N, C-alpha and C positions, 0 to 999 in steps of 0.2 A: 504495500499499498505505500509507505511511505518513497519507494523508488519511483512511482507512477506520479507521484506529486512533485517530486524533484524532475521528473522528466516533463512536466508539463511547463515548469519554471523555465528550466534550462534546455532549450530545443536541441542544442549541437551535443554531440557524443563528447565532446572533449570538456566542455563546460560541466556537463553532468559527471564526468569522472573527476574533475577537480573537486566539485561540491561534494561528492560521496567520500572523497579521501580526506577531505577537511573534516567531515562529519564523523569518520570513523578515527581520527587522530587524535580529536580532542579528549577524549576518555582516558588515553594512554598519557598524556600531559598530566592529567589531574591525578591519575594514580601514581605516578613516578614519585609525588611529593607525599602522598598518603602512605604508599606500602613501604616499609622499611625491609633492609636486605636481609635474606635467610638465615637463620643461625647456622645452618648447614655450610653455606658458602662461606660466611666469615671464618667458619673454624678451618675450612680447607683453604684460606688463605692467610692462615696463622694470624687470625685477629680475633683470639679469645676474650679479652676485654669487652670488646664492643657485642660480642656473641650473648656474652652474660647480660650486657644491658637491654639487648633486644629481648633474650628470654624472660627477664625481668619483666618487661614492658608487655608481654604476652599475658604473662603469670597474672600482672595486675589487671589486664582486661577480662581474665578469667576469674577474677574476685578469688583468689590463690596467693600463696607466696613461693617462692623459688627457694627451698631450703638448700643449705650448703652440701648437704649430702647426696642431695639429687644433682646437683650441679658437678660434684666431683664425679659421680658416676658416669656422667655423659661425658665428661672430659677423658675417664679414663677408656670408656667404651670407645670413643672416636680415636684415642691414641693406639688402641688396640687393631682396629680398623687401619688405620695407616700403616702401621707396620706389615699388615699382609697385602696392603696396595702396592707397597713397595717392590715386592715379589713379582710384581706382573708389570 
């Protein structure tokens, strides 16, 4: 339905393509500021302090707390995985 409305406004196919691209690109710009990096990606790039901050924000949104035992278990698990990953 929305494509047909856009086609009525912009009759030429190039104008229609530009309009569709702009409409589809705007949400990605907005989400870029709202969504933080994933903790797994941060771990993979040796940014454990930032990863812990992101995990604490996620825990706060879920109305829980990130205990030190859980965090240490996560770090240990990642370090074990990292050692196995080096083999391949």
